[in-house]
C-alpha positions, 0 to 999 in steps of 0.5 A, a space after each residue: 500499500 502506498 505510504 501516503 495512503 497509509 498515512 492518510 488512513 492513520 490520520 482518519 484513525 484507522 490503525 489496526 486492520 480487522 481480520 477480513 482486511 488483514 486476510 484479503 488485502 494482500 491478494 486484492 492489492 496483488 490483483 487477484 479475484 477475491 471470494 470472501 466469507 465475512 459477517 456483516 459489520 466486519 470491515 468489508 468496505 475498506 477490504 475491497 475499497 482500498 484496492 478498488 480506489 488504487 486501480 480506479 483513476 482517470 475515468 472517462 465520461 459515463 465509463 466508471 473504472 470501478 464498480 460496486 454492486 450492493 443490494 439496498 439503497 442504504 448499503 450503497 449510500 453507506 459504502 459511498 460515504 465511507 469511501 468518499 473521503 479516501 477517494 477525494 484525498 487520492 484525487 478519485 471520485 465515487 458516487 452512489 446510484 440507487 432508486 427512490 431518488 431522481 435520475 438527474 443528479 446521478 446522470 450529471 455526475 456520470 456525464 462528468 466522469 466517475 472513477 467508482 460507481 456504487 449502485 443497486 442493480 435495478 437503478 444501474 440497469 435503468 441507467 444503462 438502458 437510457 445510455 447514461 453509463 457503460 461498463 466496458 471499461 470496468 477494471 474492478 468489480 465488487 459484489 457486496 453481500 452476495 447472499 442478500 442479493 440472492 435472497 432478494 432475487 437480484 442475481 439474474 440482474 447481477 449476472 447481466 451487469 457483469 456480462 457487460 464488463 470486460 472479461 479481464 476485470 478483477 472481481 471481488 465477492 463478499 458474502 455471509 455465505 459462499 455456497 448455493 447461488 453464491 458459489 455459482 456466481 463465483 464459478 461463472 464470474 471469477 478466475 482462480 479466486 483467493 478464498 478467505 473465510 473470516 469469523 463465524 458463518 453468521 452473527 455470534 449469538 454467544 456475544 449477545 444476551 438474549 431475553 424474552 419478556 412476557 408482556 401484554 400489548 397494552 404495556 409494550 410501549 412503556 417498557 420499550 421506551 424504558 428499555 431504549 432509554 436505559 440501553 441506548 442505541 436500539 434497533 426496534 423491529 416491527 413486521 409491517 410499515 404501518 406498525 413501524 410508524 405507529 410504534 415510532 409515534 408512540 415511543 416519542 410520546 412515551 419519552 424515547 427519541 425514535 425514527 422510522 425506516 421502511 419502504 414507504 418512506 422516501 429516500 431522503 426520509 430514510 437517509 435522515 433517519 439513518 443519519 440521525 440514529 448513527 449520530 446519536 440524535 435519536 435513540 431508536 431506529 424502528 425498522 421493518 425487516 426488508 428496510 433494515 437489510 444492508 444497514 450497518 451502524 456501529 455500536 448498537 447496544 440493543 435489538 428489540 423484537 417488538 413483533 416476533 420474527 417469522 422464523 429463526 433465520 430472521 431472528 438471527 439476521 435481526 439480532 446480528 445488528 448488535 454485538 459486532 466486531 467483538 462487542 457485546 449486545 442485548 437482544 430483547 423479544 416481547 412475547 405474549 402468552 400465545 407466543 411463548 411456545 414459539 419462543 421456547 422452540 426458537 431458543 432451543 433450535 438456536 441453542 440460545 442461553 436465554 432468559 424467559 422472564 415474566 414480567 419485564 423489569 419495571 426499572 432498567 437503568 441499574 440492570 443495564 449498567 451491570 450488564 455492560 460491566 458483567 455479561 453474566 449479569 441478568 436484566 431480570 429482577 430477583 422475583 422474575 421467573 427465569 428459564 434456561 431453554 438450551 437443554 429443556 423446554 421453558 419452565 418456571 424457576 424461582 430466583 435469578 440465575 445470577 443472584 440478586 441485585 437492586 436496580 437503580 431508580 428510574 432515570 430520564 436519560 435520553 442521551 445514553 449514546 455519549 460513550 461514542 463520538 458524535 458524528 461517527 456515522 453509519 458504516 458498511 462494516 468499517 468497524 469500531 473507530 477505536 480505530 481499526 482499519 
């Protein structure tokens, strides 16, 4: 890596590489194709972004030299924002192209010449059909979150786009899994790729504290608001767009700061909501499952399943928003009596070490502080029923697995995210600004 680039990264605070960066950068900088399995939030953006920017310079109008394909608008936008300061320092340009916003700014930028284009497949196909971009000079192509591309049905379009690029391009593929449809993509579009597998195949559920709180619907907003204000940055999952809007309004009335993000919101609204959450201006991001795909925000303290996930895989995807890059996190699920059996099945299937408590703690401040200090500490008060569902179905036990403690009195603390620097922003896997590169 050029010394000037290394010095600039140091100035930005990137000092020690994450595992995926240390593993893939030597091969990527040497020009090899890369096929990497790495979990979300592991630092993939710089892993492919640095070699991409080093090879993409001097693009002609409408002919980018570097291409990054991303499954969602939010992910494309986050990749562009993370690479932009590095690109500018090296005299390169990078833009993002995705749907939900007007064509004209994207077309004007492409007409001026863009070194690196980060795009969602659908919008890129539209721009090509309108004659605004040609991929015949792409030197480096990146497929990010290829497994999500497959889940969302984008792989046929991805293949058509790659077919428009030169055969001698460098192709880097990053995915949470490398089998199935992703393996076919590797077989057809990569040449002797260097294969790297970093971290666990999915989120490390052991780094999370899993709690299932038995609540009636009428009590959920109050408990959710208390939890958010106690835990800090929280992503709240709802099943429907209407539900997400309703929960956001109710949380605000209950005293928590919250913003909604889902498919019915405009792109500018989604971008503002994500930025407000990443900057710490709101404590809770209320999202649907589809809208949350590709969203990467550092230091999410808690994931709240306000509505239960449809299956175990969705539970894992949702919960993986916390406990990233070796950090710990809390995952709370609200369940009623009718959902209790499904909750027990889920914790047994995933072999979670889970607390099944009834009711939820009334005060959460003291429990939250103890949880951060000692991962073995439970949120639960001593009089709550606790069940360890790893080896047996949920059953009532007396007392707490970890002994008693007295939670602190309720407090109004609407800015519990001050442990993280302001303006930190959302990233597509840059990792902790402690900082690592």
